[in-house]
N, C-alpha and C positions, 0 to 999 in steps of 0.2 A: 712518280718520276715528272720532273718538269722538263719539257722541251722547249727550247728558245728558238724563236724564228725572227726574221728580219721585220716582220710586221708588229712584233712586241717591242721592236727598238724606238728609243726616243732620239731624235736628232740632236746633235750636240749644239749647245747654244751658250753664249756667254750671260753671265748672271746679270752684269752690267757692263756697259761700253768703258773702254779703257781710253782715256784722254791721250792724245799724241804727246809723247815725251821724246826727249833726247838729251845726250851728254856731250860735253865739251870734249874736243879732241884730246885724247890722252885720259880722260876721266872715264870711269864706269858708272852703270847706272843699273837699277833693278826695277821691273815692273812686275806687278803681282796681279793675277787675273784668276777669277772664279768661272767655272762652267758646270754646266749639269747635263744629263742625257744618259744613253745607255751605251756603256762601253763594251769592250776595251776600245781605247782610241789610239790613233796613230799621230804623231806630231811632226811638223816640219817647219823650220825656222827659214825665212827668206829675207834677204836685203835687197832693197830696189827690184824686186821681181825675181831675183835668183836665189836658188836655193842654198843655203849655208851648209857645208859638210859638217857632221857631227864632231869631227876632230879638230875643228877651228877653236882655237883657244881663246879667241876674242868674244866668244858668245857661248852661253851655257844656259840650258833650259831644263829645268827642275819640274817634273809634275809628280803629284801625290793626291790620292782620293779625287777631289773634284777642283783642285787648285793647281796653279802653275805659277812659277816664277822666271822671268827671262831677265838674264844678267847679260849686259852688253856694253859695247863702247861705240859711240858714234850715233847715227840716226838712220832710218829707213827701213827698220826691221819689223817683220811681220810674222806671227805664228799662225799656221793653219793647223786645225785638228779635224779629225773626221773618224767616222767608222763607214765600212763599205760604201754605201750610195749617198752620205750626207757630210756636208762640210760646213765649217764655221772658222772664223779667224779672228784675231787679236791683233791690232796694230799699235 
């Protein structure tokens, strides 16, 4: 039987930094990013420092395995992801 403890966890990290990107007003844009670490992870999307509700139709975050895709309109978005005591982000 395997017992998982927090000491076994690898902090989440971006595989490579994402360059700042934006979309013209009214246009949408997609940013893909890859990450690694020990999950499960929680994700939070922020714009200009304020959390975006998951129900906001202007922003969509899709995560799968060790990849994420943020679809948005405008600029100033950031994705934070973490497990318990570690945090990383993609802007």
